[in-house]
C-alpha positions as CSV (number, residue, x, y, z in Angstrom):
1,L,-36.6,-57.2,-11.2
2,L,-34.8,-57.3,-7.5
3,Q,-36.6,-59.7,-5.4
4,F,-36.4,-60.2,-1.6
5,L,-37.2,-63.8,-0.6
6,Y,-37.4,-64.5,3.1
7,F,-36.3,-67.9,4.4
8,I,-39.1,-70.2,6.2
9,E,-36.9,-71.1,9.3
10,P,-38.6,-69.5,12.2
11,N,-35.3,-68.7,13.8
12,H,-34.6,-66.4,10.8
13,K,-37.5,-64.6,9.9
14,N,-38.5,-61.4,11.4
15,R,-36.9,-61.7,14.7
16,M,-37.0,-58.7,17.4
17,E,-34.0,-57.9,19.1
18,E,-34.8,-57.9,23.1
19,G,-34.4,-54.7,24.6
20,A,-34.3,-52.7,21.5
21,A,-36.9,-51.9,18.7
22,V,-34.9,-53.5,16.0
23,S,-36.5,-56.1,13.6
24,H,-34.1,-58.7,12.2
25,S,-34.8,-60.5,8.8
26,E,-32.7,-62.8,6.6
27,G,-33.1,-63.8,3.0
28,L,-32.1,-63.5,-0.8
29,V,-31.7,-60.6,-2.9
30,E,-31.7,-61.5,-6.5
31,G,-28.7,-59.6,-8.2
32,E,-28.8,-58.1,-11.9
33,D,-27.0,-61.4,-13.0
34,G,-29.5,-63.5,-11.4
35,V,-27.0,-64.4,-8.4
36,Q,-28.8,-65.0,-5.1
37,I,-27.2,-62.7,-2.5
38,H,-27.6,-64.0,0.9
39,T,-28.3,-60.6,3.4
40,S,-29.7,-59.8,7.0
41,V,-31.2,-56.5,7.5
42,A,-31.8,-54.7,10.9
43,I,-34.6,-52.2,10.8
44,P,-35.4,-50.1,13.8
45,S,-39.1,-49.3,14.5
46,E,-38.2,-45.6,14.5
47,L,-35.6,-44.2,12.0
48,T,-33.5,-41.5,13.3
49,S,-32.3,-40.9,10.0
50,E,-32.9,-41.9,6.3
51,T,-30.0,-43.7,5.9
52,L,-29.0,-47.1,4.7
53,V,-25.8,-48.9,5.9
54,V,-24.2,-52.0,4.0
55,L,-21.7,-53.8,5.7
56,T,-19.4,-55.9,3.5
57,H,-16.9,-58.9,5.0
58,P,-13.5,-60.4,4.4
59,Y,-12.5,-62.5,1.8
60,G,-14.8,-65.7,1.5
61,S,-12.0,-67.9,0.2
62,L,-10.2,-67.5,3.4
63,G,-13.5,-67.9,5.8
64,G,-14.9,-64.4,5.5
65,D,-18.6,-64.0,5.6
66,M,-21.2,-61.6,7.1
67,N,-21.3,-63.6,10.4
68,N,-18.0,-62.6,11.4
69,P,-17.7,-61.0,14.5
70,V,-16.7,-57.5,13.6
71,I,-19.6,-57.3,11.0
72,L,-22.0,-58.6,13.5
73,S,-20.9,-56.2,16.2
74,L,-21.2,-53.2,14.0
75,W,-24.3,-54.5,12.4
76,H,-26.0,-54.5,15.9
77,A,-24.4,-51.2,17.1
78,V,-25.2,-49.1,14.0
79,S,-28.9,-50.5,13.8
80,K,-29.2,-49.2,17.4
81,L,-28.6,-45.5,16.3
82,G,-31.9,-45.8,14.3
83,I,-30.4,-46.7,11.0
84,V,-31.5,-49.4,8.7
85,A,-28.1,-51.7,8.5
86,V,-27.5,-54.6,6.1
87,R,-25.0,-57.3,6.0
88,M,-24.3,-59.3,3.1
89,N,-22.5,-62.4,1.9
90,F,-20.9,-62.1,-1.3
91,R,-21.5,-64.6,-4.3
92,G,-20.3,-67.9,-3.5
93,V,-20.2,-67.4,0.3
94,G,-22.6,-68.9,2.8
95,C,-26.1,-69.1,1.1
96,S,-25.4,-66.9,-1.6
97,S,-25.4,-68.5,-5.2
98,G,-22.7,-68.2,-7.8
99,R,-18.9,-68.1,-7.5
100,G,-16.6,-65.6,-6.3
101,T,-14.9,-63.7,-9.2
102,W,-10.9,-63.3,-9.3
103,R,-11.0,-59.4,-10.1
104,C,-13.9,-58.5,-7.8
105,G,-16.3,-57.5,-10.7
106,G,-19.1,-59.7,-9.4
107,E,-18.6,-58.7,-5.8
108,Q,-19.0,-55.1,-7.0
109,K,-22.2,-56.2,-8.6
110,D,-23.5,-57.6,-5.3
111,V,-23.1,-54.5,-3.4
112,L,-24.8,-52.4,-6.2
113,S,-27.8,-54.8,-6.1
114,V,-28.1,-55.0,-2.3
115,V,-28.2,-51.2,-2.3
116,S,-30.7,-51.1,-5.2
117,H,-33.0,-53.2,-3.5
118,F,-32.7,-51.9,0.3
119,E,-33.2,-48.3,-0.8
120,K,-36.5,-48.9,-2.0
121,I,-38.1,-50.6,1.2
122,S,-41.3,-49.1,2.4
123,K,-39.5,-47.7,5.6
124,F,-37.9,-44.9,3.6
125,K,-39.9,-42.0,2.9
126,R,-37.3,-40.9,0.4
127,P,-34.1,-42.0,-1.3
128,P,-32.0,-42.8,1.8
129,K,-28.3,-41.4,2.3
130,I,-25.8,-44.4,1.8
131,I,-23.0,-45.5,4.2
132,L,-20.7,-48.1,3.1
133,I,-18.7,-50.1,5.8
134,G,-16.2,-52.6,4.7
135,Y,-13.9,-55.1,6.6
136,S,-10.6,-56.3,4.9
137,F,-11.6,-57.7,1.5
138,G,-15.0,-55.7,1.9
139,S,-13.5,-52.5,2.4
140,M,-11.4,-52.9,-0.7
141,V,-14.8,-54.0,-3.0
142,S,-16.9,-51.2,-1.1
143,G,-14.2,-48.4,-1.6
144,S,-13.9,-49.3,-5.3
145,L,-17.6,-47.9,-5.8
146,L,-17.5,-44.6,-4.0
147,S,-17.4,-42.7,-7.3
148,H,-20.7,-44.6,-8.2
149,F,-22.6,-43.8,-5.2
150,E,-21.3,-40.0,-5.3
151,K,-23.0,-39.7,-8.6
152,D,-26.4,-38.4,-7.2
153,N,-24.8,-37.0,-3.8
154,R,-26.2,-39.5,-1.3
155,L,-23.1,-41.1,-0.1
156,L,-22.5,-39.7,3.5
157,C,-19.3,-41.8,4.2
158,F,-17.3,-44.8,3.7
159,I,-15.4,-46.7,6.6
160,A,-12.9,-49.0,6.1
161,I,-11.7,-51.3,8.9
162,A,-8.1,-53.0,8.4
163,Y,-7.8,-52.0,4.7
164,P,-5.6,-54.6,3.0
165,F,-3.3,-52.1,1.2
166,S,-0.5,-54.6,1.0
167,V,-2.4,-57.5,-0.3
168,T,-4.8,-55.7,-2.6
169,W,-3.0,-56.8,-5.9
170,F,-3.5,-60.6,-4.6
171,L,-7.1,-60.1,-3.8
172,S,-8.0,-58.5,-7.1
173,L,-5.6,-60.7,-9.2
174,F,-3.3,-57.5,-10.0
175,N,-6.4,-55.2,-10.5
176,S,-5.2,-52.8,-7.6
177,S,-5.9,-49.6,-9.5
178,A,-9.3,-50.3,-10.4
179,M,-9.9,-51.1,-6.4
180,T,-8.1,-47.8,-5.1
181,D,-8.8,-45.0,-8.0
182,S,-12.2,-44.3,-6.4
183,L,-10.6,-43.9,-3.1
184,V,-8.2,-41.2,-4.2
185,A,-10.8,-39.6,-6.4
186,S,-13.7,-39.3,-3.9
187,K,-14.3,-36.3,-1.6
188,T,-16.8,-38.1,0.4
189,P,-15.5,-38.2,4.3
190,K,-13.8,-41.5,5.1
191,L,-12.8,-43.1,8.2
192,F,-9.9,-45.8,8.3
193,L,-9.2,-47.9,11.3
194,H,-6.1,-50.0,11.6
195,G,-4.3,-52.0,14.2
196,T,-0.7,-51.5,15.2
197,Q,-0.4,-55.4,14.9
198,D,-2.2,-55.9,11.8
199,N,-1.0,-58.9,10.0
200,F,-0.9,-58.0,6.3
201,T,-0.4,-54.1,6.3
202,S,1.8,-52.0,8.6
203,V,0.3,-48.6,10.2
204,D,3.1,-46.9,8.5
205,K,2.1,-48.5,5.1
206,C,-1.5,-47.6,5.9
207,R,-0.8,-44.0,6.8
208,S,1.3,-43.3,3.7
209,R,-1.7,-44.6,1.4
210,V,-4.3,-42.8,3.4
211,E,-2.5,-39.6,3.1
212,T,-3.1,-39.6,-0.7
213,I,-6.7,-40.0,-0.4
214,P,-8.9,-36.7,0.4
215,N,-11.2,-36.0,3.2
216,T,-10.0,-39.1,5.2
217,K,-9.2,-39.8,8.9
218,L,-7.0,-42.5,10.1
219,E,-7.5,-43.9,13.5
220,V,-4.9,-46.4,14.8
221,L,-6.0,-49.0,17.3
222,E,-3.3,-49.8,19.5
223,G,-2.5,-53.4,19.9
224,S,-5.0,-54.7,17.6
225,D,-4.3,-57.2,14.7
226,H,-6.2,-58.0,11.5
227,F,-8.7,-60.2,13.2
228,F,-9.6,-58.0,16.0
229,G,-9.7,-61.4,18.1
230,R,-9.4,-59.7,21.4
231,R,-12.6,-58.5,23.1
232,Q,-11.3,-55.2,24.0
233,A,-10.0,-54.6,20.1
234,L,-13.5,-55.7,18.8
235,H,-15.1,-53.1,21.4
236,E,-12.7,-50.1,20.5
237,C,-13.3,-50.7,16.7
238,T,-17.3,-50.8,17.2
239,E,-17.0,-48.0,19.4
240,R,-15.0,-45.7,17.0
241,V,-17.3,-46.6,14.1
242,V,-20.4,-45.8,16.4
243,N,-18.9,-42.5,17.4
244,Y,-17.8,-41.5,14.0
245,I,-21.2,-41.8,12.5
246,S,-23.1,-40.4,15.3
247,N,-20.8,-37.3,14.9
248,L,-21.2,-37.2,11.3
249,M,-24.8,-37.2,11.6
250,G,-25.0,-34.6,14.1
């Protein structure tokens, strides 16, 4: 049984964003193997769409977590579209229990558990559509699950930010094909955002790989590196994601 356990700290419980009717709650989701997954959910008071967005972060062993500026920016922006948005810490990161897994099997379970929990919240009148947004390592993990979420035709789209094509072998301990096979098999609409100054994967490498993935759009961010440290780079990344989702939903 999946459980959502609210933290008792007043700064984390049921906060309301000023200027927008979006409530924020932070807590733990219990995964299928007993791991406690730290999550933060933004729930608009009025939904424009029965849609659930789950955002996944960069590699935890190198400092990635759900408080990454890219993840935070997207989480706030997407929720303001009237969509339920959840950011999460993979196992072993932040307040999530457990330890990271070398070949990403545990992290895949974490995403499945979070989606399974939040798709059942009372805000939804019916099973919601699913949008997966991953940044760096998070895009690799979420992208490996597309086939799973396509089974019941509820996956609306997948968005990959700075997909680490050149180091997938390292991040998954030589399990690259298991990470990318689902991308190639998927017919779901996909958006890849990639900076011209990415520190790990060149635009040419990204473009050559994206060309093998059906129903995929690549947008190149001029001057952006892998970390989107410049304010303008972060703004452009966020704006493009919001525009893509808005256009897709009509």
